[in-house]
C-alpha positions in Angstrom: 4.2 19.1 0.3 3.2 17.1 -2.9 1.9 18.4 -6.2 -1.0 16.6 -8.1 -0.2 13.4 -9.7 0.0 13.4 -13.4 0.0 10.2 -15.2 0.4 9.6 -18.8 -0.6 6.9 -21.0 2.0 6.7 -24.0 0.7 3.3 -25.4 -2.2 4.2 -27.9 -4.1 1.3 -29.7 -2.8 0.5 -33.2 -5.4 2.6 -34.8 -5.0 5.5 -32.4 -2.3 7.9 -33.8 -4.5 10.8 -32.8 -4.6 12.9 -29.6 -7.0 12.9 -26.7 -9.6 14.9 -28.5 -10.0 12.1 -31.2 -10.5 9.6 -28.5 -13.0 11.6 -27.0 -14.9 12.0 -30.1 -14.5 8.0 -30.6 -16.8 7.8 -27.4 -19.6 9.7 -28.5 -19.8 8.1 -31.8 -21.3 4.6 -32.1 -18.3 2.8 -33.2 -16.3 1.3 -30.8 -13.3 -0.3 -33.0 -10.5 1.4 -31.0 -12.2 0.5 -27.4 -11.7 -3.3 -28.3 -8.0 -3.3 -28.5 -7.9 -2.4 -24.7 -9.0 -0.4 -21.7 -9.2 3.4 -22.4 -6.7 5.5 -21.0 -9.1 6.7 -18.2 -9.5 3.0 -17.3 -5.9 2.4 -17.0 -5.3 5.1 -14.8 -8.1 4.1 -12.5 -7.0 0.7 -12.2 -3.3 2.0 -11.5 -4.8 4.5 -8.9 -6.9 1.6 -7.4 -3.9 -0.8 -7.0 -1.9 2.2 -5.3 -4.8 2.9 -2.8 -4.8 -1.0 -2.0 -1.1 -0.8 -1.4 -1.1 2.1 0.6 -4.1 0.9 2.9 -2.0 -2.4 3.5 0.8 -0.1 4.6 -1.2 2.0 6.9 -2.6 -1.1 8.6 0.9 -2.6 8.7 2.3 0.6 10.4 -0.9 0.5 12.6 -0.3 -3.1 13.8 3.3 -2.5 14.4 2.5 0.1 16.8 0.0 -2.1 18.6 3.1 -4.9 18.9 5.4 -1.9 20.3 2.4 -1.2 22.9 2.2 -5.0 23.8 5.7 -5.2 24.2 5.7 -2.1 26.6 3.1 -3.4 28.8 4.6 -6.9 28.8 7.8 -5.8 30.0 6.1 -3.4 32.6 4.1 -6.5 34.1 7.1 -8.8 33.9 8.6 -6.7 36.6 5.2 -6.7 38.8 4.3 -9.5 41.5 2.2 -11.8 39.4 -0.7 -11.8 41.9 -1.1 -8.4 41.7 -4.4 -6.9 40.3 -4.6 -5.6 36.9 -7.0 -4.1 34.2 -7.5 -5.4 30.8 -9.8 -3.7 28.2 -11.5 -6.7 26.4 -14.2 -5.7 23.9 -14.7 -2.2 25.2 -15.3 -3.7 28.8 -12.7 -3.2 31.7 -11.9 -6.7 33.1 -10.1 -7.0 36.4 -7.4 -10.0 36.3 -4.2 -10.8 37.7 -0.8 -10.1 36.2 -0.4 -14.1 36.1 -3.4 -14.5 33.8 -3.1 -11.4 31.7 0.6 -11.7 30.7 0.3 -15.1 28.7 -2.8 -13.4 26.9 -0.7 -10.3 26.1 2.0 -12.5 24.6 -0.5 -14.7 22.7 -2.1 -11.4 21.1 1.4 -10.2 20.3 2.5 -13.2 18.5 -1.0 -13.5 16.5 -0.5 -9.7 15.2 3.0 -10.4 14.2 1.8 -12.9 12.0 -0.6 -10.7 10.7 1.9 -8.2 9.8 4.1 -10.8 8.3 1.0 -11.9 6.0 0.4 -8.1 5.1 4.1 -7.5 4.2 3.9 -10.3 1.9 0.7 -9.2 0.2 2.2 -5.8 -0.2 5.3 -6.9 -1.8 3.0 -9.0 -4.2 0.9 -5.9 -4.6 4.2 -3.8 -5.6 5.0 -6.2 -8.2 1.5 -6.4 -9.6 1.7 -2.3 -9.4 5.0 -2.5 -11.4 3.9 -5.0 -13.9 0.7 -3.0 -14.4 3.2 0.3 -15.2 5.1 -1.6 -17.5 2.3 -3.1 -19.5 0.4 0.1 -19.7 3.8 2.2 -20.0 2.5 4.2 -17.2 4.9 7.4 -16.3 4.4 9.7 -13.2 5.7 13.2 -14.0 8.9 14.1 -11.6 9.4 10.3 -11.0 12.0 9.6 -13.8 13.7 12.5 -14.3 17.1 11.2 -14.8 18.1 8.7 -17.6 19.8 6.5 -14.7 16.7 6.5 -12.7 14.2 3.7 -13.5 11.8 1.2 -11.5 14.5 -0.7 -9.8 15.9 2.7 -8.8 12.4 3.9 -7.2 12.0 0.7 -5.6 15.6 0.7 -3.9 14.5 4.4 -2.7 11.4 3.0 -1.1 13.3 0.3 0.3 15.3 2.8 2.0 12.7 4.6 3.7 10.2 5.8 1.5 10.1 8.0 -1.6 11.0 11.6 -1.4 9.5 12.5 -4.6 5.9 13.7 -5.8 5.1 10.1 -6.7 4.5 8.3 -3.2 4.6 4.8 -4.7 5.2 2.2 -2.0 7.0 -0.6 -3.3 8.7 -3.2 -0.8 
């Protein structure tokens, strides 16, 4: 049950003491003096959401690959109890291929190792993306409504919450 994300951009340009309606007025005028100092609020929010989406897709891919590792482990454990000369079938590139258990088990173990390496690489990239996301939030002073309600709750508290198994609030920022 997630509500809409409401992001606020509280860091204004040095000349920008007005409201969003004055920012909209400067867009239609030909003077771009306020825009040269940095990106607009919409650009900042779009950049933040892009970073979050990249991190979410990495997390989705990690979960998908971890499920594949579990499936490989299950199949390997099952095949280790079977006669090595027994026939088995393996799906390779959409084609069902007949092999022996003796031929398939090493290939499965190799695939499992390769998938594990990819998962570790993705986890490292996800941590880097999380740091980049937090730096971006701090640089542009981005606050997500409902995330930092209490005075003791800061970015470190939300990252600890994510490490413990995911955010339970409406924000959904995954930082590991």
